C-alpha positions in Angstrom: -13.8 -26.1 -21.6 -10.8 -23.9 -21.8 -11.0 -23.0 -25.5 -11.9 -19.4 -26.4 -13.1 -19.4 -30.0 -13.8 -15.7 -30.3 -10.8 -13.8 -31.6 -11.9 -10.5 -30.1 -12.2 -12.0 -26.6 -8.6 -13.3 -26.9 -7.4 -10.0 -28.2 -9.2 -8.0 -25.4 -7.8 -10.4 -22.8 -4.3 -10.1 -24.1 -4.5 -6.3 -24.2 -5.8 -6.0 -20.7 -3.2 -8.3 -19.2 -0.5 -6.7 -21.2 -1.6 -3.3 -19.7 -1.5 -4.9 -16.3 2.1 -6.2 -17.0 3.2 -2.7 -17.9 1.8 -1.3 -14.6 3.2 -4.0 -12.5 6.6 -3.9 -14.2 7.0 -0.1 -14.2 8.1 0.1 -10.5 11.1 -2.2 -11.3 12.3 0.4 -13.7 12.6 3.1 -11.0 14.2 0.8 -8.4 11.0 -0.3 -6.6 10.4 -4.0 -6.1 8.1 -5.6 -3.6 5.5 -8.4 -3.3 2.8 -6.4 -5.1 5.0 -5.9 -8.2 6.0 -9.6 -8.3 2.5 -11.0 -7.7 1.0 -8.7 -10.3 3.6 -9.4 -12.9 3.2 -13.2 -12.5 -0.6 -13.0 -12.8 -0.3 -10.7 -15.8 2.1 -13.0 -17.6 -0.2 -16.0 -16.9 -3.1 -14.0 -18.3 -1.2 -13.0 -21.5 -0.2 -16.6 -22.1 -3.7 -17.9 -21.6 -5.3 -15.5 -24.0 -2.6 -15.0 -26.6 -1.7 -18.7 -26.9 -5.1 -20.0 -26.0 -5.3 -23.0 -28.4 -2.0 -24.4 -27.2 -2.6 -23.6 -23.5 -6.2 -24.9 -23.7 -5.0 -28.2 -25.0 -2.6 -28.6 -22.1 -5.3 -27.6 -19.6 -7.8 -30.0 -21.1 -5.4 -32.9 -20.7 -4.8 -31.9 -17.1 -8.5 -31.6 -16.6 -9.2 -35.1 -17.8 -6.7 -36.5 -15.3 -8.3 -37.2 -11.9 -5.6 -35.5 -9.8 -5.2 -32.7 -12.4 -8.9 -32.1 -12.3 -8.8 -31.7 -8.5 -5.8 -29.3 -8.7 -7.4 -27.1 -11.4 -10.7 -26.9 -9.3 -8.7 -25.8 -6.3 -6.8 -23.3 -8.4 -10.0 -21.8 -9.9 -11.5 -21.7 -6.5 -8.5 -19.8 -5.1 -8.5 -17.4 -8.0 -12.2 -16.7 -7.6 -12.0 -16.3 -3.9 -9.0 -14.0 -4.4 -10.9 -11.8 -6.8 -13.8 -11.4 -4.4 -11.5 -10.8 -1.5 -9.6 -8.2 -3.4 -12.8 -6.4 -4.3 -14.0 -6.4 -0.7 -10.7 -5.1 0.7 -10.6 -2.4 -2.0 -14.0 -1.1 -0.7 -12.6 -0.9 2.8 -9.4 0.8 1.6 -11.3 3.4 -0.3 -13.6 4.2 2.6 -10.6 4.5 5.0 -8.8 6.8 2.6 -11.7 9.2 2.7 -12.1 9.2 6.5 -11.4 13.0 6.7 -10.6 14.6 10.1 -13.6 15.7 12.1 -11.6 17.1 15.0 -8.1 18.4 15.5 -6.0 15.4 16.5 -2.3 14.7 16.7 -0.9 14.2 13.2 1.2 11.1 12.6 3.1 11.0 9.3 4.2 7.5 8.4 7.7 7.1 6.9 8.8 6.2 3.5 12.0 6.0 1.5 14.8 8.6 1.9 17.0 9.1 -1.2 20.4 10.9 -0.8 19.2 12.6 2.4 16.0 13.9 0.7 12.4 12.6 0.7 11.6 10.2 -2.1 8.7 11.3 -4.3 6.2 9.2 -2.3 7.5 10.7 1.0 7.4 14.2 -0.4 3.7 13.8 -1.3 3.0 12.7 2.2 4.8 15.6 3.6 3.1 18.1 1.3 -0.3 16.7 2.3 0.7 17.1 6.0 1.9 20.6 5.4 -1.4 21.7 3.9 -3.2 20.3 7.0 -0.8 21.6 9.5 -0.9 25.1 8.1 -4.7 25.0 8.3 -4.5 23.8 12.0 -1.5 25.7 13.5 -2.0 24.3 17.1 -1.9 20.6 16.1 1.3 18.7 17.0 2.9 16.3 14.6 4.8 13.0 15.0 7.1 12.0 12.2 7.8 8.2 12.1 10.6 6.2 10.5 14.0 4.8 11.3 17.1 4.5 9.1 17.4 1.9 6.4 20.7 0.4 5.3 20.8 2.5 2.2 19.6 5.7 3.8 22.0 8.4 5.0 19.6 9.7 7.7 16.5 8.5 9.5 13.1 9.0 7.8 12.0 10.9 10.8 15.0 13.3 10.6 14.4 13.8 6.9 10.7 14.7 7.5 11.7 17.0 10.4 14.1 18.9 8.1 11.5 19.2 5.3 8.7 20.4 7.6 10.9 23.0 9.4 12.3 24.2 6.0 8.7 24.8 5.0 7.7 26.9 8.0 6.5 24.4 10.6 7.7 25.3 14.1 10.1 22.6 15.3 8.5 22.8 18.7 5.4 21.2 17.1 7.4 18.2 15.8 8.1 15.0 17.7 10.4 12.3 16.2 10.1 8.6 16.3 13.4 7.7 14.6 13.7 4.0 15.5 10.6 2.3 13.9 10.9 0.0 11.0 7.3 -1.0 10.4 3.8 0.4 10.5 3.2 -1.4 13.8 6.3 0.1 15.4 5.3 3.5 13.9 2.0 3.3 15.8 3.5 1.9 19.0 6.1 4.6 19.2 3.6 7.3 18.3 1.4 6.1 21.1 4.3 6.2 23.5 4.9 9.9 22.6 1.2 10.6 22.9 1.0 9.0 26.3 4.1 10.8 27.5 2.7 14.2 26.4 -0.7 13.3 27.9 -2.6 13.9 24.7 -5.8 12.2 23.7 -5.3 8.8 22.0 -6.8 10.2 18.7 -4.6 10.7 15.6 -4.8 11.9 12.1 -2.7 9.5 9.9 -0.9 10.9 6.9 0.1 8.3 4.4 -0.9 7.2 0.9 -4.5 6.4 0.3 -3.9 2.7 -0.3 -2.2 2.4 3.1 -4.8 4.1 5.3 -7.0 1.0 6.0 -4.2 -1.2 7.3 -2.6 1.6 9.2 -5.9 2.4 10.9 -6.5 -1.3 11.8 -3.0 -1.4 13.4 -3.7 1.8 15.3 -7.0 0.6 16.5 -5.5 -2.6 17.8 -3.3 -0.7 20.2 -6.1 1.7 21.4 -5.7 4.7 19.1 -8.7 6.3 17.3 -7.9 7.5 13.8 -8.9 9.6 10.8 -7.0 10.2 7.6 -5.2 12.8 5.5 -4.3 10.9 2.3 -1.5 11.7 0.0 -1.8 10.9 -3.7 0.2 8.1 -5.1 1.8 8.4 -8.6 -0.6 6.8 -11.0 1.9 4.3 -12.3 2.6 3.0 -8.8 -1.0 2.5 -7.7 -1.7 -1.0 -9.0 1.4 -2.6 -7.5 1.1 -0.9 -4.2 -2.6 -1.6 -4.1 -2.0 -5.3 -4.6 0.9 -5.3 -2.0 -1.6 -3.8 0.4 -4.0 -6.6 -0.2 -1.2 -9.1 0.7 -0.3 -7.0 3.8 -3.8 -6.9 5.0 -4.2 -10.7 4.5 -1.0 -11.2 6.4 -2.3 -9.0 9.2 -5.5 -11.0 9.4 -3.7 -14.3 9.6 -0.8 -13.4 11.8 -2.1 -10.4 13.7 
């Protein structure tokens, strides 16, 4: 049942999962490690072992399959993997749609925080800020809320870093409001809503974050009464797979635990 006799199928499978391993392991090399990297690396290694060492692996799986309890476990495992693949595909469709939800009206801009390195924006945060700058320059009357507290290895808050970057690139500081205490997307949205309520603005926002993050961010915003659209920053290509998978896990966590 588990034997793959065609050499070209084994070779193709090995190559594809090896490519996946490269993508999921790359973030580790630049100091990025999260659930998406780990999950993707584990799945990639399992795929490589299955295809590259198929005769040996198939023999082990066949023996497990012939055992009553082992048969049950493998059926459950295959069901989980199949369900996971379908769920990932469905979530990806929603993520792509949310990332392309371009602004239709001028709403308050909310820039979600990301890593600060040596007092300066990380590459990912810089891309978010540059995307926001482009939009803010086109809409000079729109206010902006920068969100993000200070991590243990950060010298300043993410909000302060963003404030400095935006003002250095010509954005009037009077347009910028800081949420410098939040540590999660939920807190970002809650604190942004508090600022919006205090300023008596409409509860409609334009979220600036990476494309993969727009769907979950919008869901969280909607859950506390904010309407949203999106300005999406581009994620570096070698980081997309791991962050995309991490977002699947984050969305599933949100579905289960709210």
